[in-house]
C-alpha positions as CSV (number, residue, x, y, z in Angstrom):
1,M,76.8,23.0,158.6
2,I,74.9,24.7,161.4
3,K,77.2,23.1,163.9
4,Y,80.2,24.5,162.0
5,L,78.8,28.0,162.0
6,L,78.2,27.8,165.7
7,N,81.8,27.0,166.1
8,P,83.9,30.2,166.8
9,R,86.5,29.2,164.2
10,G,83.7,28.9,161.6
11,W,82.5,32.4,162.3
12,L,86.0,33.8,161.9
13,T,86.4,32.1,158.6
14,L,83.1,33.4,157.3
15,M,83.9,36.9,158.3
16,M,87.3,36.8,156.5
17,L,85.6,35.5,153.4
18,I,83.0,38.3,153.4
19,A,85.8,40.9,153.9
20,W,87.9,39.5,151.0
21,L,85.1,39.2,148.4
22,P,84.5,43.0,147.9
23,G,88.2,43.7,147.7
24,A,88.6,41.1,145.1
25,A,85.7,42.5,143.1
26,M,87.0,46.1,143.4
27,A,90.7,45.5,142.6
28,L,91.8,47.9,139.7
29,N,93.6,46.4,136.7
30,V,95.8,48.6,134.6
31,S,98.0,47.8,131.6
32,A,100.3,49.6,129.0
33,E,101.1,48.5,125.4
34,I,102.5,49.9,122.1
35,D,101.3,49.1,118.6
36,K,104.7,48.4,117.2
37,N,108.2,47.5,118.4
38,P,110.8,48.3,117.0
39,V,109.8,51.8,115.8
40,I,111.5,54.0,113.2
41,V,113.1,57.4,114.0
42,D,110.7,60.3,113.3
43,E,107.7,58.0,112.7
44,S,104.8,57.9,115.2
45,F,103.7,54.9,117.2
46,T,100.8,54.6,119.7
47,L,101.0,54.0,123.4
48,T,97.7,52.7,125.0
49,I,97.0,52.8,128.7
50,T,94.0,50.8,129.9
51,A,92.2,50.7,133.3
52,D,89.1,48.6,134.0
53,D,87.2,51.4,135.7
54,D,85.7,54.8,135.0
55,L,88.5,57.2,135.8
56,P,89.0,60.9,135.2
57,R,91.2,62.1,132.4
58,N,93.9,63.4,134.7
59,A,94.3,60.0,136.3
60,F,97.2,59.5,133.8
61,R,100.0,62.0,133.3
62,S,102.5,61.8,130.4
63,D,105.1,64.4,131.5
64,V,107.8,61.7,132.1
65,L,107.6,60.7,128.4
66,L,108.9,64.1,127.3
67,N,112.5,63.1,128.2
68,H,112.9,60.8,125.2
69,F,109.8,61.3,123.0
70,I,107.7,63.9,121.3
71,V,104.2,63.5,122.7
72,G,101.5,64.2,120.1
73,A,97.8,64.0,120.3
74,T,96.2,62.3,123.3
75,S,92.7,60.8,123.3
76,V,90.6,59.4,126.2
77,D,87.8,56.8,125.7
78,R,85.4,55.5,128.2
79,S,83.1,52.4,127.8
80,S,80.7,50.3,129.8
81,Q,79.3,46.8,129.0
82,I,77.1,44.2,130.7
83,I,78.0,40.5,130.3
84,N,75.9,37.8,132.1
85,G,74.4,40.4,134.3
86,Q,77.8,41.8,135.3
87,M,78.6,45.5,134.5
88,S,82.2,46.4,133.6
89,R,83.7,49.8,132.9
90,Q,86.9,50.8,131.1
91,T,89.0,53.9,130.5
92,R,91.6,54.0,127.7
93,W,94.3,56.6,127.0
94,R,95.9,56.6,123.6
95,L,99.0,58.7,123.0
96,T,100.9,59.4,119.7
97,L,104.7,59.3,120.4
98,I,107.7,60.1,118.1
99,A,111.3,59.2,118.8
100,R,113.9,61.6,117.4
101,R,117.0,59.5,117.8
102,P,117.9,55.8,117.4
103,G,118.5,53.7,120.5
104,Q,116.8,51.7,123.2
105,Y,114.4,53.6,125.5
106,E,112.1,52.6,128.4
107,I,108.6,53.7,128.7
108,P,108.4,53.8,132.5
109,S,105.7,52.4,134.8
110,F,102.7,54.7,135.3
111,D,100.7,55.1,138.5
112,I,97.0,54.9,137.7
113,D,94.8,55.5,140.7
114,G,97.2,53.6,143.0
115,Q,98.0,50.8,140.5
116,R,101.1,50.7,138.3
117,T,101.6,49.6,134.8
118,S,104.5,47.5,133.6
119,P,107.5,49.3,131.9
120,I,108.1,48.8,128.2
121,V,111.4,48.8,126.4
122,V,111.3,50.4,123.0
123,D,113.9,49.8,120.2
124,V,114.2,52.9,117.9
125,I,116.0,52.2,114.6
126,E,117.0,54.3,111.6
127,P,115.0,54.1,108.4
128,G,116.2,51.2,106.3
129,E,117.3,49.0,109.2
130,S,113.9,47.4,109.6
131,E,113.4,44.0,108.0
132,G,109.8,44.9,107.1
133,D,108.4,47.7,105.1
134,R,108.3,51.3,106.4
135,G,105.2,52.5,108.3
136,P,102.0,53.6,106.7
137,V,103.1,57.3,107.2
138,F,106.5,58.9,107.0
139,I,107.9,62.3,106.0
140,T,111.2,63.3,104.5
141,A,112.9,66.7,103.9
142,S,115.7,68.0,101.7
143,I,117.4,71.4,100.9
144,D,119.1,72.6,97.7
145,S,122.1,74.1,99.6
146,D,123.5,73.4,103.1
147,T,126.1,76.2,102.8
148,P,124.2,79.2,101.6
149,Y,125.2,82.9,101.9
150,I,123.4,85.2,104.3
151,Q,120.1,86.3,102.7
152,Q,120.4,83.6,100.1
153,Q,117.1,81.8,99.6
154,V,117.2,78.0,100.5
155,R,114.7,75.7,98.9
156,Y,113.3,73.3,101.6
157,T,111.2,70.4,100.2
158,V,109.1,68.2,102.5
159,R,107.5,65.0,101.2
160,L,104.7,63.3,103.1
161,H,104.3,59.5,102.2
162,L,100.9,57.9,102.9
163,A,100.2,54.2,102.4
164,H,96.6,54.5,103.7
165,N,93.7,56.8,103.0
166,L,94.1,60.2,104.4
167,E,91.1,61.3,106.4
168,S,92.4,64.7,107.6
169,G,95.7,66.3,108.6
170,S,98.1,69.2,108.3
171,I,101.8,69.8,107.6
172,S,103.4,72.4,109.8
173,P,106.3,74.6,108.5
174,P,109.8,74.0,109.7
175,Q,111.0,75.9,112.7
176,V,114.0,78.1,112.2
177,S,115.5,80.9,114.3
178,N,117.0,84.0,112.6
179,A,115.4,83.3,109.2
180,D,112.4,84.2,107.1
181,I,110.1,81.4,105.8
182,Q,107.7,81.5,102.8
183,Q,105.5,78.7,101.6
184,A,105.3,78.0,97.9
185,S,101.9,78.7,96.3
186,S,100.7,75.1,95.9
187,D,101.5,71.4,96.8
188,E,102.2,68.6,94.4
189,D,100.3,65.3,94.8
190,T,101.8,62.2,93.2
191,Q,102.1,58.4,93.6
192,E,105.3,56.5,94.3
193,L,106.6,52.9,95.0
194,V,108.9,52.6,98.0
195,D,110.2,49.1,98.7
196,G,107.3,47.6,96.8
197,Q,104.7,49.6,98.7
198,R,102.6,52.2,96.9
199,Y,102.5,55.5,98.6
200,R,100.6,58.7,98.0
201,V,103.2,61.5,98.1
202,I,102.3,65.1,99.0
203,T,105.2,67.5,98.2
204,R,105.4,70.9,99.8
205,T,108.1,73.6,99.3
206,Y,109.2,76.3,101.6
207,F,111.8,79.0,101.0
208,I,114.0,79.8,103.9
209,T,116.1,83.0,103.9
210,P,118.7,83.2,106.7
211,R,119.3,86.6,108.3
212,R,122.6,85.9,110.0
213,S,125.8,83.8,109.2
214,G,126.9,80.8,111.2
215,E,125.1,77.5,112.0
216,I,121.3,77.6,111.8
217,L,119.2,74.6,112.8
218,I,116.1,73.8,110.7
219,E,113.7,71.8,112.9
220,G,111.8,69.5,110.5
221,S,108.2,69.9,109.4
222,R,105.6,67.8,111.2
223,F,102.5,66.0,110.0
224,D,99.5,65.4,112.3
225,G,96.4,63.7,111.0
226,Q,94.2,60.7,110.7
227,I,94.3,57.8,108.3
228,R,92.1,54.8,107.6
229,D,93.3,51.4,106.3
230,T,90.9,50.3,103.6
231,S,92.8,47.3,102.3
232,Q,90.9,44.0,101.6
233,R,93.0,42.2,104.3
234,S,91.7,44.5,107.0
235,F,88.4,44.9,108.7
236,T,89.2,48.4,109.8
237,S,87.4,50.0,106.8
238,F,84.4,50.5,109.0
239,S,86.4,51.3,112.2
240,R,87.5,54.6,113.5
241,P,90.4,56.4,111.9
242,Q,93.9,56.1,113.3
243,T,95.6,59.1,114.6
244,V,99.2,59.4,113.3
245,S,102.1,61.8,113.4
246,A,105.4,62.0,111.5
247,L,108.3,64.4,111.8
248,A,110.9,65.3,109.2
249,P,114.6,65.1,110.3
250,D,116.4,68.2,111.5
251,I,118.9,69.8,109.1
252,T,121.8,72.2,109.9
253,L,122.8,75.1,107.6
254,D,126.3,76.5,107.6
255,V,125.5,80.1,106.5
256,R,128.4,82.1,105.0
257,P,128.8,85.8,105.4
258,Q,128.9,88.4,102.6
259,P,132.2,88.2,100.6
260,A,134.6,91.0,101.4
261,Q,135.1,91.8,97.7
262,F,131.4,92.6,97.0
263,T,130.4,96.3,96.7
264,G,126.9,97.7,96.8
265,D,123.7,96.5,98.2
266,W,124.1,92.8,99.0
267,L,121.9,90.7,96.6
268,P,122.7,86.9,96.3
269,S,120.9,85.3,93.4
270,E,121.1,82.9,90.5
271,H,120.0,85.6,88.0
272,V,119.3,89.3,88.0
273,A,118.2,91.4,85.0
274,L,117.3,95.1,84.4
275,S,115.0,96.2,81.6
276,E,113.5,99.5,80.5
277,D,110.2,100.4,78.8
278,W,111.4,103.2,76.5
279,D,109.9,104.6,73.2
280,E,112.8,105.5,70.9
281,T,110.5,107.6,68.7
282,Q,109.3,110.0,71.4
283,T,110.4,113.7,71.5
284,F,111.3,115.8,74.5
285,T,110.3,119.4,75.2
286,V,111.5,121.8,77.9
287,G,109.2,121.7,80.9
288,E,107.3,118.6,79.6
289,P,107.4,115.5,81.8
290,I,109.3,112.4,80.6
291,N,108.0,109.2,82.1
292,R,110.5,106.5,82.8
293,R,109.9,102.9,83.9
294,I,112.6,100.4,84.8
295,S,112.0,96.8,85.8
296,M,114.3,94.5,87.9
297,I,113.7,90.7,88.2
298,A,115.8,88.4,90.4
299,Q,115.7,84.7,91.0
300,G,115.7,83.2,94.5
301,V,115.3,86.4,96.5
302,R,112.5,88.1,98.4
303,D,111.0,91.2,96.8
304,E,112.0,93.4,99.7
305,Q,115.7,92.4,99.0
306,L,115.6,94.2,95.7
307,P,117.5,97.5,96.2
308,E,116.4,101.0,95.2
309,L,118.0,102.5,92.1
310,S,120.4,105.5,92.2
311,H,119.8,108.2,89.6
312,N,122.5,110.8,88.8
313,Y,120.7,113.0,86.3
314,P,122.1,116.3,85.0
315,T,121.5,119.4,87.1
316,T,119.2,120.7,84.4
317,M,116.8,117.9,85.0
318,R,114.7,117.2,88.0
319,Y,113.6,113.6,88.8
320,Y,110.5,112.7,90.8
321,A,110.4,109.1,91.8
322,E,107.1,107.3,92.3
323,R,106.4,104.5,94.8
324,T,108.3,101.3,93.9
325,E,105.9,98.3,93.1
326,R,107.2,95.0,94.3
327,E,105.9,91.4,94.0
328,S,107.1,87.8,94.4
329,F,105.9,84.9,92.3
330,S,106.7,81.2,91.5
331,R,107.4,79.9,88.0
332,Q,108.3,76.2,87.3
333,G,109.1,75.6,90.9
334,Q,111.4,78.6,91.2
335,R,110.9,81.7,93.3
336,F,111.2,85.2,91.6
337,A,111.0,88.8,92.8
338,R,110.2,91.8,90.6
339,A,110.3,95.5,91.2
340,Q,108.9,98.3,89.0
341,Y,110.6,101.7,89.3
342,R,108.7,104.6,87.9
343,G,109.5,108.3,87.8
344,V,109.1,111.6,86.0
345,I,112.0,113.7,84.6
346,I,111.4,117.4,84.0
347,P,114.0,119.0,81.7
348,A,114.7,122.7,82.5
349,Q,116.4,123.7,79.3
350,A,117.0,122.7,75.8
351,G,120.0,120.8,74.5
352,T,121.6,117.4,74.3
353,F,121.8,115.5,77.5
354,E,122.9,112.0,78.6
355,L,120.8,109.9,80.9
356,P,123.5,108.1,82.9
357,E,123.9,104.3,83.1
358,I,121.9,102.5,85.7
359,K,123.6,99.4,87.3
360,V,123.0,97.0,90.1
361,N,125.7,94.7,91.5
362,W,124.7,91.2,92.5
363,W,126.4,88.0,93.7
364,D,126.2,84.9,91.4
365,I,125.7,82.1,93.9
366,N,126.5,79.5,91.3
367,A,129.7,81.1,89.8
368,E,130.7,82.5,93.2
369,Q,131.5,85.9,91.8
370,M,130.1,89.4,91.6
371,R,128.2,90.4,88.5
372,T,126.5,93.7,87.4
373,A,123.1,94.2,85.7
374,R,123.1,97.3,83.5
375,I,120.9,99.7,81.6
376,P,123.3,101.6,79.3
377,A,123.4,105.4,79.2
378,R,121.2,107.0,76.5
379,T,121.4,110.4,74.9
380,I,118.2,112.6,74.4
381,E,117.6,115.8,72.6
382,V,115.4,118.4,74.4
383,T,113.9,121.1,72.3
384,E,112.2,124.4,73.1
385,P,108.3,124.4,73.0
386,P,107.1,124.8,69.5
387,G,105.4,128.0,68.4
388,G,107.2,130.4,70.8
389,Q,104.6,132.5,72.5
390,P,100.8,132.4,72.0
391,S,99.1,135.0,69.9
392,P,98.2,138.3,71.7
393,F,94.6,138.9,72.5
394,A,92.7,141.3,70.3
395,Q,91.3,143.2,73.3
396,P,93.0,143.8,76.6
397,Q,91.7,142.1,79.7
398,T,90.1,144.1,82.5
399,L,90.1,142.6,85.9
400,D,87.9,143.3,88.9
401,N,89.2,145.2,91.9
402,D,89.9,142.2,94.2
403,S,92.0,140.4,91.6
404,A,94.9,142.9,91.5
405,P,94.7,144.7,88.2
406,L,97.7,144.1,86.1
407,S,98.2,147.5,84.3
408,P,97.9,151.1,85.7
409,P,95.2,153.3,84.2
410,Q,96.1,155.7,81.5
411,L,95.6,159.4,82.7
412,S,94.4,161.8,80.0
413,V,96.1,165.1,80.1
414,P,93.9,168.0,78.8
415,A,95.4,170.0,76.0
416,E,96.6,173.4,77.1
417,T,94.5,176.3,75.8
418,S,95.0,179.9,76.0
419,A,93.0,182.9,74.9
420,P,94.3,186.4,74.7
421,D,92.9,188.7,77.2
422,H,93.7,192.4,77.1
423,H,92.5,192.8,80.6
424,W,95.1,191.5,83.1
425,R,92.6,191.4,85.9
426,T,90.5,188.9,84.0
427,A,93.6,186.9,83.2
428,A,94.8,186.9,86.8
429,T,91.4,185.8,88.0
430,T,91.3,183.0,85.4
431,F,94.8,181.7,86.3
432,A,93.9,181.9,90.0
433,V,90.8,179.8,89.5
434,L,92.8,177.3,87.4
435,W,95.5,177.1,90.0
436,I,92.9,176.3,92.7
437,L,91.3,173.7,90.5
438,T,94.8,172.2,89.8
439,L,95.5,172.1,93.5
440,L,92.2,170.4,94.2
441,A,92.9,167.8,91.5
442,F,96.4,167.1,93.0
443,V,94.9,166.6,96.4
444,Y,92.3,164.3,95.0
445,M,94.9,162.3,93.1
446,L,97.0,162.1,96.3
447,M,94.2,160.9,98.5
448,F,92.2,158.6,96.1
449,K,94.3,157.6,93.1
450,R,97.6,156.9,94.7
451,P,96.6,153.8,96.7
452,H,95.0,152.4,93.5
453,Q,98.1,153.0,91.5
454,E,100.3,151.4,94.2
455,K,98.1,148.3,94.1
456,Q,98.6,148.3,90.3
457,K,102.3,148.8,90.6
458,D,102.6,145.5,92.5
459,L,102.2,143.8,89.2
460,S,104.0,146.3,87.0
461,H,107.7,145.8,86.3
462,T,109.8,148.9,85.9
463,S,110.3,147.9,82.3
464,G,106.7,148.6,81.4
465,L,103.1,147.3,81.5
466,V,101.9,143.7,81.5
467,P,101.3,142.7,77.8
468,A,97.8,141.8,76.8
469,A,98.9,138.3,75.9
470,S,100.2,137.6,79.4
471,R,97.1,138.9,81.3
472,Q,94.8,136.0,80.9
473,P,97.3,133.2,81.9
474,L,98.4,135.4,84.8
475,Q,94.8,135.8,86.0
476,K,94.3,132.0,85.6
477,L,97.5,131.5,87.7
478,K,96.2,133.7,90.5
479,Q,92.8,131.9,90.5
480,A,94.5,128.5,90.6
481,C,96.8,129.6,93.4
482,Q,93.8,130.8,95.4
483,G,92.0,127.5,94.9
484,Q,95.2,125.4,95.7
485,D,94.7,123.6,92.3
486,A,98.2,122.2,91.5
487,H,97.5,121.1,87.9
488,A,95.7,124.2,86.9
489,A,98.5,126.4,88.5
490,H,101.1,124.3,86.6
491,Q,99.4,124.8,83.3
492,A,98.7,128.5,83.8
493,L,102.3,129.1,85.0
494,N,103.7,127.5,81.8
495,Q,101.3,129.5,79.7
496,W,102.3,132.8,81.3
497,I,106.0,132.1,80.9
498,A,105.5,131.1,77.3
499,S,103.5,134.3,76.6
500,R,106.4,136.6,77.3
501,Q,108.6,137.9,74.5
502,G,111.8,136.1,73.9
503,A,112.9,132.4,74.0
504,P,110.5,130.2,75.9
505,T,111.9,128.1,78.8
506,S,110.8,125.8,81.7
507,A,109.5,127.2,85.0
508,E,112.6,126.2,86.9
509,N,115.0,127.7,84.4
510,F,112.9,130.8,84.3
511,A,113.1,131.2,88.1
512,R,116.9,130.9,87.8
513,Q,117.1,133.4,85.0
514,M,115.1,135.9,87.1
515,N,117.3,135.2,90.1
516,S,114.3,134.3,92.2
517,P,114.9,131.6,94.8
518,E,111.4,132.1,96.1
519,L,109.9,131.2,92.7
520,L,112.3,128.3,92.3
521,A,111.3,126.8,95.7
522,A,107.6,127.3,94.9
523,V,108.0,125.6,91.5
524,E,109.7,122.6,93.1
525,T,106.9,122.3,95.6
526,L,104.4,122.4,92.8
527,H,106.2,119.7,90.8
528,A,106.5,117.5,93.9
529,A,102.7,117.7,94.4
530,I,102.2,116.6,90.7
531,Y,104.9,114.1,90.1
532,A,106.2,112.8,93.5
533,A,105.3,109.3,94.6
534,E,103.3,110.4,97.7
535,K,101.3,113.1,95.8
536,P,101.0,115.4,98.8
537,Q,98.1,117.9,98.9
538,W,99.4,121.1,97.4
539,Q,99.3,124.1,99.8
540,G,101.8,126.3,98.0
541,G,99.4,128.5,96.2
542,S,100.1,131.6,98.3
543,Q,103.8,131.0,98.1
544,L,103.8,130.7,94.3
545,W,101.6,133.8,93.8
546,Q,103.7,135.9,96.1
547,A,106.8,134.9,94.2
548,V,105.2,135.9,90.9
549,Q,104.0,139.2,92.4
550,A,107.5,139.9,93.6
551,L,108.8,139.7,90.0
552,H,106.5,142.6,89.1
553,K,107.8,144.9,91.8
554,P,110.8,147.2,91.1
555,L,113.9,146.1,92.9
556,P,116.5,148.6,94.2
557,A,119.8,148.4,92.4
558,K,122.7,147.2,94.5
559,A,126.4,147.3,93.8
560,G,127.7,144.0,92.5
561,D,124.2,142.6,91.6
562,Q,124.1,140.6,88.4
563,T,122.0,141.9,85.6
564,I,118.4,140.4,85.7
565,P,116.6,140.2,82.4
566,E,113.4,142.2,81.9
567,L,110.2,140.4,83.0
568,Y,108.5,141.4,79.7
569,P,111.2,142.1,77.2
570,S,110.3,144.1,74.2
571,E,110.6,142.7,70.7
């Protein structure tokens, strides 16, 4: 042996052996395999790439698989073990893949740290073509109409089938462009036999509302999760869960446009109904609010699709609409929308009036024709306020200086006296003194009393003084206007109008009778603050009080002016 090593040829052989051994020990082995072949369309299978060394995660890239497959979750495992004193390391990539169309596809060779895996040919078949049972997880989808109208709600049902225990997972909604998607409130969990195999079936419903006509593609819902096989024939009960994915097939909708013969706000549905909460025994009085509530319910639409109602009330009635309340709900697997329309009607005069018919056109998607939901017209009788005017106060009201007194003071005129005087000088002197005193009184009245009287005249109509019965409500009205208290001003205004002699009437009708557009505008602003949906903060106190003050001022007569009734008519 020593002689052989001393030989030059022996040295060369030994050196080649030493150089070859580390290379043989360090050679990287890589492989690729799939867990099933053939595979079923839209059902997941697992591709495993294994390398017998500790490699970084990015040593494998899956971009090339996107040409023919959907790439789901990817996991990387690393392990080390010592056998007979020898240490070995391993890196394993597991990918979940889904094929969307049947056919034969090739998983190409992958370059892993300079070594290449072998390509794999995968056969993808339609469900039902396999000789064996379907996989442990698959998902189906269906719709209730593939030719809906625009804005018609389509019921999309997805059913997840699980043959093994579900550890965790989620179902994603379908992907649709130019459509709205709503999920039903709850899922349904049942058991089913499919080709002799028992499956747990989780059913979920979505409602899809297309926003345009034409073809619309529904990309199927997807399930991603983990399952565990706990059957007696398997030892995987204590192993790690298996990552799986499943994809529902795509569905195409052919959405039809709104029919040309339809009129009104477009509302496609299976059923639409209008109803009204109305007390047939109630009575109606001029100026008193009438509350009206109307409900609309429709099947298979979103609540925002329900139209607003149009109200064509008589000109002697003013309508204040409140905010519409809308909601959607499910009942027995069906989707419904409901709207509550509330408002207040203020009658301005007494008489018999007709509340006009309320109707909503809708399109019956089953009968393919337009229908109309109606609330018939109804006749109401509006009466004058009972009791006429309130009783006058026993004592007249006196107001302080800063609250604009409502009646001018009564001036006492001294009785004329005369005494015979035989001496004309004495008489002349007396008359001179009286004349001077009268002149001084006149100057005093001119300088001090006239401004006070002018202030009083602001609230005195040319027809006479403010009656005692009207003073207190008028004073309350002023205080409410100063405090911007809409409800107190409304009550005081009605009390003041009712306190006048003559037939009582509503505030709006009174403003029209007095030919006061300023008062009419102020009353409408007041009613809006009380009855309108937004309930704005009332800031019209000054406007209302100025309009009332203007009624108490004398107006110059003009040719052609219509006769305005007296503010405080006498009995």
